[in-house]
N, C-alpha and C positions, 0 to 999 in steps of 0.2 A: 331248657331245663338246667343245663350246665351253669349258665350265668346266675340262675336263681340260687343254686347250691353255693356258688362262690360268694354271692351277696350275703347269704345266711352266715357263712363263716366269718365274714368281715364284721358283722354287727353283733354277734354274740359276745357278751361280756365275759362269759366263762369259757374255759377251753372246750373245744369241740372238734370233731373230725368231719372232713368232707369226703364222702365216698361217691364216686360216679360209677354207674353201671354195676352196682352191687359190690364194689371193691371193699376189702376188709378195712377196718379202722387203722389209721396210722399208729405206729408205736414209738415214733420219734417226735419230739416237740422242737419247735424253733421259735425263739423270741427275738424280735428285731426292735431295738430301741436306740434311736440316734442321738438322744440327749441334746437336742437342738438348742435348748435353753442355755447350755454350757458353751458359750462362744469363746473361742481362743483366737489369739492374734493371727492375722494373715500370714501364711507361710509356716505356722506352727505345725509340727508333725501330727499332733493329736487333734482331730477335728471330726465333724459330722460326715465329712466326705468318706471316711473309712467305712461307716455303716451303710451309707448309700451304695458304695461299691459292692459290699457284701449282698445287700438286698437285691440289687440288679442281677448279680451273678446267680444267686439262688433262684430268683424268679425265672431267668432265662433258661436255667438248667432244669426247671420243672420241680425243684425240690420243695419249694414253698407249697405247691399244690399237694404234695405227698405228706406233708407234716401237719401235726397239730399246732395251731398258732396260738400265741399268748399275747395278752395286752399288758402294757406297762402299768404299774401301780407303785405308789410311794411307800417307802418303809416308814414306820412310825418311829418316834423317838425311842420307845422301849426296844424296838428291834435294832436300831443303830447302837443302843447302849449295851447290847450283847458283846460288843467289841470296843466301842469308843467311849471316851469319858464325856460327862455332861458338859464340862467347860469347853471341850474341843468342838462339840456339836454346835454349841451356842456361838463360839468364835467363828466357825465356818459360816453360819447363818448370818451373823452380823457383818462379816467381811464382805459377803456378796451383796447384802442389802445396802451397804455403804458405797458400793461401787469400787472397792479396792482392786488394784490390778492383779494381785496374786495372793495366795493363802500360804502363809508360813515361809515359803521358799519361792524363788523366782522360776523354778521348774514346775510350778503349779499355778499357771495363769487362770484367773476366774473372771466371770461376768456376773451380772445381777441374778441370772438364772442358774448359776452353776451348782449351788447347794441343793436346789430342788431337783436338778437333773441327776446329781449324784445319789440323792435319796431315792429317786425313781429307778435308777439303774440297780441299786442294791435291793430295793423292794420287789422289783419285777421278778427277780430270780426266785424269791420265796414262793410265789404262786406256782412256779414250775416245779419246785421241790415238793409242794403239796400234791401235785398231780402224779409225780412219780411214786410218792409214798401211798397214794390212794390206788395205785395200779392202773391208772388211766393211760400212762405211757411208760416205756422202759427207760428212755434216756432223752437228752435234750441238749441243744446248743443255744446259748444265750449270747447273741451279738449285741453287746451293750457298751455304752460309754458314759462317763469316763471310766477308765480301768481302775483297779483297786489294790493290787498286791504289794505296792510300796507304802501304802497308808498305814501308819501306826496308830496306837490307841489315842494318842494326843497330838499327832502331827501329820500334815499333808506332805507328800513327797512324790517326785517322779511322775507327774501328770495325774496322781491319784488323790482323791478326797476321802472316800469311804472304802473300806476294804471289803469288796463284794464277796470274795471267797470265804473270808473269815466269818463274816456275818452269816453266810449260808450254812457254814459248819455248825456254828453255835445255835442257829435256828433249828437245824435238824435235831440237835441234841436236846434243846429245850422243849420244842413243840412235839416232836415225833419220837422222842426218847431213843434216838439212834445212839448206840454205844460207841462204836469205833468208826472213825471217818478217815479215809485216805485222801489227801490233796496232792495231785500231781501237777507240778508247775513246769511247763516246758517253754516259757518265755525266755528270750535271749538274756534277760536280766534276772538275777536272783530275787525272789519275792521276800525281801527282808521283813516287810510288815506282817506278812502272813506267818512266817516262821516265828517271829517274835510273839505273836498272839498265842502261840501254842508251845512255846519253848520248853515249858515245864509241865506240859499236859500229855500224859501217855495215851490218852484216848484219841488223839489226832496224830496220824502219821503224815509228816510233810516230806515230800520228795521234790527235788529241783534239779533239773539238768540245765545248765546255763553257761554263758561265755565268761571266762575269767583269764586274766584280770579285766574287769569291766565294772561299770556302774551297777550297783551302789557300793561295791567293794566287800560284800558279805558273801556267805555261802561257801566257805572253805570246805575241803573234803573231810576234814576232821571235826567239823561242826555238826555234832550228832544229837544236840539237845542237852538239857540239864536235868539233874536228878529231880524228880523220879521218872523223867521222860527220856533219859539217855538211851539212844539207840532207835528212837522213833522219829528222828529227823535224818534224812539222807540226802547229801548234796554231791552232785557229780559235775564239777566244773570242767569245761572243755576249752581248749585254746582256740583262738581265732583261726578260721580256716577249716575247722572240723565240719563235717557234713552229715549226710543221711546215715552212713555206716556207724559213725561214732554215737550219734544221738539215739539211733535204734538200739544199739548195743547197750547203752546206759539203761534203757527201759527193760530190755529182755534179760540182761545179765545181772543188773543191780536191783531194779525196782521189783521185777516179778517175784524173785525168791523172797524178798523182804515183805512184799504184800501178801504172799501166800502164808507167811508165818504170822503176820499181823491179823489177817482175816477181817478185812473191813466190812462194815455193814452198808456202806454207801461210799461212792467215789465222786469227788469233785475234780475237775481239771481247770487250772488257770491256763487257758489256751491262748498264749501269746504266739503270734505268727511272725514276730520280728527276727527270728533266727533264719528266715528265708534268705536264700542267696541274693535276691534282688532288693532286700530291705536296705534303706539308706542309713539306718542307725547301727544295726548289728553287724558282726563280722563272722558269723557262722554261715554255713553254706547248705542249709537244709532246703529240700525241694518240696513242692506241693505233694508229690507222690510220697516223699518221706513223712510228711504230716499224716497222710492216710495210714501209713504203717504204724506210726506212733499211736494213732487212734485205735488201730486194730489191736495192738498190744494191751492197751488199757481196757478196751472193751472185753478182751478175753479174760482179764483179771476180774472185771465186774461180773461177767457171766459165770465164772467159776466160784466167786466168793460172795456175791451179794445180789443174786437174782437179776443181774444186769443193771442195777440202779447206778446211773451215771449221768451227771450233768456237767457240762463244760461252760465256762464263762470267758468271754473274750478279754484278753489283756492287751498286749502290744500288737504291732503290725502296721507299718507306716508307708509302705508302697501300696496304694489302693489296688492295683491290678494283682500283685503277688498275694496280698491279703485276701482278696476275693477268691482267687484260685485255691488258696490253702483252706479257706473256710468251706468252699464247696467240697474239696477232697475230704475234709473232716466230717462234714454233714453226711455225705454219701456213705462213708464208712460206718457212721452211727446207724444208718438205715439198713445195713447189710443183714 
């Protein structure tokens, strides 16, 4: 009987829950999308290996059996245009079709399937948002690639083609009429593309804790947004060598009071795990247990302010083992 239930979950096109022995429905969703069509050069930090490591860890830990599972689906042009310009979308499509080696910058290598993979990464999240807004789940973790928080309206950057978090925020506002959205970005890099998308928009509060000085060189402590959104952007740059204590304090002491004042109706997390102590790119020293505590802080805000509505989207994380451990700690905390 158990294998029949598992098979049903795998073949259903719409989100569903699997409950054995009369267990209650899961309230946390998990989306696994490896973007395999987006092929990067051998040895490049961002690859499908990252998602494979996460999927194995969540499977071995029994978390996938406990979660609502979601299938990938491609974003439409209209959904991408919530954030990106027509010309950029066409340029991305054409560059991939032509087999060009990179898009806009050398830190965005592409293959023929990259634009479709990026479109599916962004689009897959939207179905998860629909499930949260419908009350089928409370929260979710989307393990997707390519990442998105460096992508601007008209430019690829830093491994990113389409800005998954920004598209998700605009989709919530357009389709579900969500008024106030909080984006929490704890990637080791500042999410310059995401902040730029909402720089003058007071309906989206953007918070980032990140390493500085570091790529991409944005996210200064005094960068708080422009009129009429001044004060709805909050950056907490940390020096290399900072760890759990400093990162957790940034969320507890800086984010929490700001979020309680802003009163979000939905929370998105740009969940980069490249601030991990074992990551080869970053210089912060966050642990997997530290990521669990970061998740706990944001989850508390969601529970207090917006009925637990919280969806996280994978950004960075380039040591597969450390990434998988962190993703497991994050997912377990969402399920608490």
